TORNUSE-226437 format. One record per atom (N, C-alpha, C): residue in one letter; residue number from 0; atom name; x, y, z. Coordinates in steps of 0.1 Angstrom, whole numbers, plus 5000, padded with zeros to 4 digits. Layout:
% residues N
  code  pos  site     X     Y     Z
     A  NUM    CA     X     Y     Z
...
% end
This chain:
% residues 116
  code  pos  site     X     Y     Z
     X    0     N  7274  7205  4383
     X    0    CA  7263  7205  4392
     X    0     C  7251  7208  4384
     X    1     N  7240  7201  4388
     X    1    CA  7227  7204  4381
     X    1     C  7218  7212  4390
     X    2     N  7209  7220  4384
     X    2    CA  7201  7229  4391
     X    2     C  7186  7227  4387
     X    3     N  7177  7232  4396
     X    3    CA  7163  7232  4393
     X    3     C  7157  7245  4396
     X    4     N  7147  7249  4389
     X    4    CA  7139  7261  4391
     X    4     C  7125  7257  4390
     X    5     N  7117  7262  4400
     X    5    CA  7103  7260  4400
     X    5     C  7095  7272  4405
     X    6     N  7084  7274  4400
     X    6    CA  7074  7284  4405
     X    6     C  7066  7277  4416
     X    7     N  7066  7283  4428
     X    7    CA  7060  7276  4439
     X    7     C  7046  7281  4443
     X    8     N  7044  7294  4442
     X    8    CA  7031  7300  4446
     X    8     C  7031  7315  4448
     X    9     N  7020  7319  4454
     X    9    CA  7018  7334  4457
     X    9     C  7019  7335  4472
     X   10     N  7026  7346  4476
     X   10    CA  7028  7349  4490
     X   10     C  7026  7364  4493
     X   11     N  7020  7367  4504
     X   11    CA  7020  7381  4508
     X   11     C  7034  7386  4510
     X   12     N  7037  7398  4507
     X   12    CA  7051  7403  4508
     X   12     C  7057  7401  4522
     X   13     N  7050  7404  4532
     X   13    CA  7055  7403  4546
     X   13     C  7058  7389  4550
     X   14     N  7050  7379  4546
     X   14    CA  7052  7365  4548
     X   14     C  7065  7361  4541
     X   15     N  7067  7365  4529
     X   15    CA  7079  7361  4522
     X   15     C  7091  7367  4529
     X   16     N  7090  7380  4533
     X   16    CA  7101  7386  4539
     X   16     C  7105  7379  4552
     X   17     N  7095  7375  4560
     X   17    CA  7097  7367  4573
     X   17     C  7104  7354  4570
     X   18     N  7099  7347  4559
     X   18    CA  7105  7334  4556
     X   18     C  7119  7336  4552
     X   19     N  7122  7346  4544
     X   19    CA  7136  7349  4540
     X   19     C  7145  7351  4552
     X   20     N  7140  7359  4562
     X   20    CA  7148  7362  4574
     X   20     C  7151  7349  4582
     X   21     N  7141  7340  4583
     X   21    CA  7143  7328  4590
     X   21     C  7152  7318  4582
     X   22     N  7151  7318  4569
     X   22    CA  7159  7310  4561
     X   22     C  7174  7314  4561
     X   23     N  7176  7327  4561
     X   23    CA  7190  7332  4562
     X   23     C  7197  7328  4575
     X   24     N  7189  7327  4586
     X   24    CA  7194  7325  4599
     X   24     C  7197  7310  4601
     X   25     N  7194  7301  4592
     X   25    CA  7197  7287  4593
     X   25     C  7212  7285  4595
     X   26     N  7216  7276  4604
     X   26    CA  7230  7275  4606
     X   26     C  7238  7269  4594
     X   27     N  7231  7261  4586
     X   27    CA  7238  7255  4575
     X   27     C  7235  7263  4562
     X   28     N  7246  7265  4554
     X   28    CA  7244  7271  4541
     X   28     C  7239  7261  4532
     X   29     N  7228  7263  4525
     X   29    CA  7223  7253  4516
     X   29     C  7224  7259  4502
     X   30     N  7223  7250  4492
     X   30    CA  7223  7254  4478
     X   30     C  7208  7257  4473
     X   31     N  7200  7262  4482
     X   31    CA  7186  7265  4478
     X   31     C  7184  7280  4481
     X   32     N  7177  7286  4471
     X   32    CA  7173  7300  4473
     X   32     C  7159  7302  4469
     X   33     N  7152  7310  4476
     X   33    CA  7138  7314  4473
     X   33     C  7138  7328  4468
     X   34     N  7131  7330  4457
     X   34    CA  7130  7342  4450
     X   34     C  7116  7348  4450
     X   35     N  7114  7360  4451
     X   35    CA  7101  7366  4450
     X   35     C  7101  7377  4439
     X   36     N  7090  7378  4432
     X   36    CA  7089  7388  4422
     X   36     C  7075  7393  4421
     X   37     N  7074  7406  4418
     X   37    CA  7060  7413  4416
     X   37     C  7055  7409  4403
     X   38     N  7063  7404  4394
     X   38    CA  7059  7401  4380
     X   38     C  7062  7387  4377
     X   39     N  7054  7381  4368
     X   39    CA  7057  7367  4363
     X   39     C  7064  7368  4350
     X   40     N  7076  7373  4350
     X   40    CA  7084  7375  4338
     X   40     C  7098  7369  4340
     X   41     N  7103  7364  4329
     X   41    CA  7117  7358  4330
     X   41     C  7127  7369  4334
     X   42     N  7126  7381  4329
     X   42    CA  7136  7391  4333
     X   42     C  7135  7394  4348
     X   43     N  7124  7394  4354
     X   43    CA  7122  7396  4368
     X   43     C  7130  7386  4376
     X   44     N  7128  7373  4372
     X   44    CA  7135  7363  4380
     X   44     C  7150  7363  4377
     X   45     N  7154  7366  4365
     X   45    CA  7168  7367  4362
     X   45     C  7175  7378  4371
     X   46     N  7168  7389  4372
     X   46    CA  7173  7400  4381
     X   46     C  7173  7396  4395
     X   47     N  7164  7388  4400
     X   47    CA  7164  7383  4413
     X   47     C  7176  7374  4416
     X   48     N  7180  7366  4406
     X   48    CA  7191  7357  4408
     X   48     C  7204  7365  4409
     X   49     N  7205  7377  4402
     X   49    CA  7216  7385  4403
     X   49     C  7219  7390  4417
     X   50     N  7208  7392  4425
     X   50    CA  7210  7397  4438
     X   50     C  7213  7386  4449
     X   51     N  7213  7374  4445
     X   51    CA  7216  7363  4454
     X   51     C  7231  7362  4456
     X   52     N  7236  7361  4468
     X   52    CA  7250  7359  4470
     X   52     C  7254  7346  4464
     X   53     N  7266  7345  4458
     X   53    CA  7270  7332  4452
     X   53     C  7271  7321  4462
     X   54     N  7265  7310  4459
     X   54    CA  7265  7298  4467
     X   54     C  7278  7291  4465
     X   55     N  7281  7283  4475
     X   55    CA  7294  7275  4474
     X   55     C  7293  7266  4462
     X   56     N  7302  7268  4452
     X   56    CA  7302  7259  4440
     X   56     C  7292  7262  4430
     X   57     N  7283  7272  4431
     X   57    CA  7273  7274  4421
     X   57     C  7280  7281  4409
     X   58     N  7275  7276  4397
     X   58    CA  7279  7282  4385
     X   58     C  7267  7291  4380
     X   59     N  7269  7304  4382
     X   59    CA  7258  7313  4380
     X   59     C  7252  7312  4365
     X   60     N  7261  7310  4355
     X   60    CA  7257  7308  4342
     X   60     C  7247  7296  4340
     X   61     N  7251  7285  4347
     X   61    CA  7242  7273  4346
     X   61     C  7229  7276  4353
     X   62     N  7229  7283  4364
     X   62    CA  7217  7286  4371
     X   62     C  7208  7295  4362
     X   63     N  7213  7305  4356
     X   63    CA  7206  7313  4347
     X   63     C  7200  7305  4335
     X   64     N  7208  7296  4330
     X   64    CA  7204  7287  4319
     X   64     C  7192  7279  4324
     X   65     N  7192  7274  4336
     X   65    CA  7182  7265  4341
     X   65     C  7169  7273  4342
     X   66     N  7169  7286  4346
     X   66    CA  7157  7294  4347
     X   66     C  7152  7297  4333
     X   67     N  7161  7300  4323
     X   67    CA  7156  7302  4309
     X   67     C  7150  7289  4304
     X   68     N  7156  7278  4306
     X   68    CA  7150  7265  4301
     X   68     C  7137  7262  4307
     X   69     N  7135  7266  4320
     X   69    CA  7122  7264  4326
     X   69     C  7112  7273  4318
     X   70     N  7115  7285  4316
     X   70    CA  7106  7295  4309
     X   70     C  7103  7290  4295
     X   71     N  7112  7284  4288
     X   71    CA  7110  7279  4274
     X   71     C  7101  7267  4274
     X   72     N  7102  7258  4284
     X   72    CA  7096  7245  4284
     X   72     C  7083  7244  4293
     X   73     N  7079  7255  4300
     X   73    CA  7068  7253  4309
     X   73     C  7058  7265  4307
     X   74     N  7053  7267  4296
     X   74    CA  7044  7279  4293
     X   74     C  7031  7278  4301
     X   75     N  7025  7266  4302
     X   75    CA  7012  7265  4309
     X   75     C  7013  7269  4324
     X   76     N  7023  7263  4332
     X   76    CA  7024  7268  4346
     X   76     C  7027  7283  4347
     X   77     N  7035  7288  4337
     X   77    CA  7038  7302  4338
     X   77     C  7025  7310  4336
     X   78     N  7017  7307  4326
     X   78    CA  7004  7314  4324
     X   78     C  6995  7313  4337
     X   79     N  6995  7301  4342
     X   79    CA  6987  7299  4354
     X   79     C  6991  7308  4365
     X   80     N  7004  7308  4369
     X   80    CA  7009  7316  4380
     X   80     C  7008  7331  4377
     X   81     N  7009  7335  4364
     X   81    CA  7007  7349  4360
     X   81     C  6993  7353  4363
     X   82     N  6983  7345  4360
     X   82    CA  6969  7348  4363
     X   82     C  6967  7349  4378
     X   83     N  6973  7339  4386
     X   83    CA  6971  7339  4400
     X   83     C  6977  7351  4407
     X   84     N  6988  7355  4402
     X   84    CA  6995  7367  4407
     X   84     C  6986  7380  4405
     X   85     N  6981  7380  4393
     X   85    CA  6972  7392  4389
     X   85     C  6960  7391  4399
     X   86     N  6954  7380  4401
     X   86    CA  6942  7378  4410
     X   86     C  6945  7382  4424
     X   87     N  6958  7380  4428
     X   87    CA  6962  7381  4442
     X   87     C  6963  7396  4446
     X   88     N  6966  7405  4437
     X   88    CA  6967  7419  4440
     X   88     C  6982  7423  4443
     X   89     N  6983  7436  4445
     X   89    CA  6996  7443  4446
     X   89     C  7004  7439  4458
     X   90     N  6999  7434  4469
     X   90    CA  7007  7432  4481
     X   90     C  7012  7417  4481
     X   91     N  7013  7411  4470
     X   91    CA  7017  7397  4469
     X   91     C  7029  7396  4459
     X   92     N  7036  7385  4461
     X   92    CA  7047  7381  4452
     X   92     C  7045  7367  4447
     X   93     N  7051  7365  4435
     X   93    CA  7052  7351  4430
     X   93     C  7065  7346  4435
     X   94     N  7065  7334  4442
     X   94    CA  7076  7328  4448
     X   94     C  7081  7317  4440
     X   95     N  7095  7316  4438
     X   95    CA  7101  7305  4430
     X   95     C  7113  7300  4439
     X   96     N  7117  7288  4435
     X   96    CA  7129  7282  4442
     X   96     C  7139  7278  4431
     X   97     N  7151  7282  4434
     X   97    CA  7162  7277  4425
     X   97     C  7172  7270  4435
     X   98     N  7176  7258  4430
     X   98    CA  7185  7250  4439
     X   98     C  7194  7241  4431
     X   99     N  7205  7237  4437
     X   99    CA  7212  7226  4431
     X   99     C  7205  7213  4436
     X  100     N  7205  7204  4427
     X  100    CA  7197  7191  4429
     X  100     C  7201  7184  4442
     X  101     N  7214  7184  4445
     X  101    CA  7219  7177  4457
     X  101     C  7214  7183  4470
     X  102     N  7214  7196  4470
     X  102    CA  7209  7203  4482
     X  102     C  7194  7202  4484
     X  103     N  7187  7202  4473
     X  103    CA  7172  7200  4473
     X  103     C  7169  7186  4478
     X  104     N  7176  7176  4473
     X  104    CA  7174  7163  4477
     X  104     C  7176  7161  4492
     X  105     N  7187  7167  4497
     X  105    CA  7190  7166  4511
     X  105     C  7180  7173  4520
     X  106     N  7175  7184  4515
     X  106    CA  7164  7191  4522
     X  106     C  7151  7183  4523
     X  107     N  7148  7176  4512
     X  107    CA  7136  7168  4512
     X  107     C  7138  7156  4522
     X  108     N  7150  7150  4521
     X  108    CA  7152  7139  4530
     X  108     C  7152  7143  4545
     X  109     N  7157  7154  4548
     X  109    CA  7156  7160  4562
     X  109     C  7141  7161  4566
     X  110     N  7133  7167  4557
     X  110    CA  7119  7169  4560
     X  110     C  7112  7155  4563
     X  111     N  7115  7145  4554
     X  111    CA  7109  7132  4556
     X  111     C  7113  7126  4569
     X  112     N  7126  7127  4573
     X  112    CA  7131  7122  4586
     X  112     C  7124  7128  4598
     X  113     N  7121  7141  4597
     X  113    CA  7114  7148  4608
     X  113     C  7100  7143  4609
     X  114     N  7094  7138  4598
     X  114    CA  7080  7134  4599
     X  114     C  7078  7119  4602
     X  115     N  7089  7112  4604
     X  115    CA  7088  7098  4607
     X  115     C  7088  7096  4622
% end
């Protein structure tokens, strides 16, 4: 299985918490997780992954490797989001998404179908 990791943006803590509560209550279990961190650091996101319940069929080592590869290969977006997080202040988180490619594709297709 292939995975993807992306930094998505800055969110107030309460908004992120509410999103997570709604996401957890979805009837279908998806291979998508949203992570929040007070710091724009690799270690912070790796710790966040450790708290995620194992998804059906996920290989945690491959997920961790995907996050590390993102960090190695995307220094400009990382610097950008680090600066935006600093600008946003203490009551905000940097939000990222980790997902298996198949689940992410299915989620996007569902969103497109709803908009047609």
